[in-house]
C-alpha positions in Angstrom: 56.8 75.7 -42.7 53.2 75.9 -41.4 52.1 79.4 -40.5 49.2 80.1 -38.1 47.4 83.3 -37.3 47.0 84.3 -33.7 43.6 82.6 -33.1 44.9 79.2 -34.5 48.2 79.6 -32.8 46.4 80.2 -29.5 44.3 77.0 -30.1 47.4 75.1 -31.0 49.1 76.0 -27.7 46.0 75.7 -25.6 46.3 79.4 -24.5 44.0 82.4 -25.0 44.4 84.7 -28.0 44.7 87.6 -25.5 47.6 85.9 -23.7 49.4 85.6 -27.0 48.7 89.3 -27.9 50.0 90.4 -24.4 53.1 88.1 -24.7 54.1 89.9 -27.9 54.3 93.1 -25.9 56.3 91.5 -23.0 58.5 89.2 -25.1 57.4 86.2 -23.0 55.8 84.2 -25.8 56.9 82.3 -28.9 58.6 83.9 -31.8 56.4 85.3 -34.5 56.4 87.0 -37.9 55.0 90.3 -38.7 53.7 90.2 -42.4 52.2 93.6 -43.2 49.3 94.0 -40.7 49.2 90.3 -39.9 50.9 88.3 -37.2 51.7 84.7 -37.9 53.5 81.9 -36.0 55.4 79.0 -37.4 54.4 75.8 -35.8 58.1 74.8 -35.4 58.6 78.0 -33.3 55.5 77.1 -31.3 56.8 73.6 -30.6 60.3 75.0 -29.6 58.7 77.4 -27.3 56.6 74.7 -25.7 59.8 72.6 -25.2 61.5 75.6 -23.7 58.9 75.5 -20.9 59.7 71.9 -19.8 60.6 71.7 -16.1 61.6 69.0 -13.7 60.6 70.9 -10.6 58.1 73.6 -9.6 60.9 75.9 -8.5 64.1 75.8 -10.5 67.5 77.6 -10.7 66.3 80.1 -13.3 63.5 81.3 -11.0 66.0 81.7 -8.1 68.3 83.8 -10.3 65.4 86.2 -11.2 64.5 86.7 -7.6 68.1 87.4 -6.4 
């Protein structure tokens, strides 16, 4: 298990630190651990989250279900 704090996790994902911080509020981002006052991400969870975003089309069935 490799743990990264928010700035390194953002770099790992190619996203901004603020996006990760906001995603913790909305639940849209990768899983994380809260260790005392620190937030850390497991690289296995980051990789799984990236894989969950894989698409074969711009507009897919899940998007249609959200809009209905």
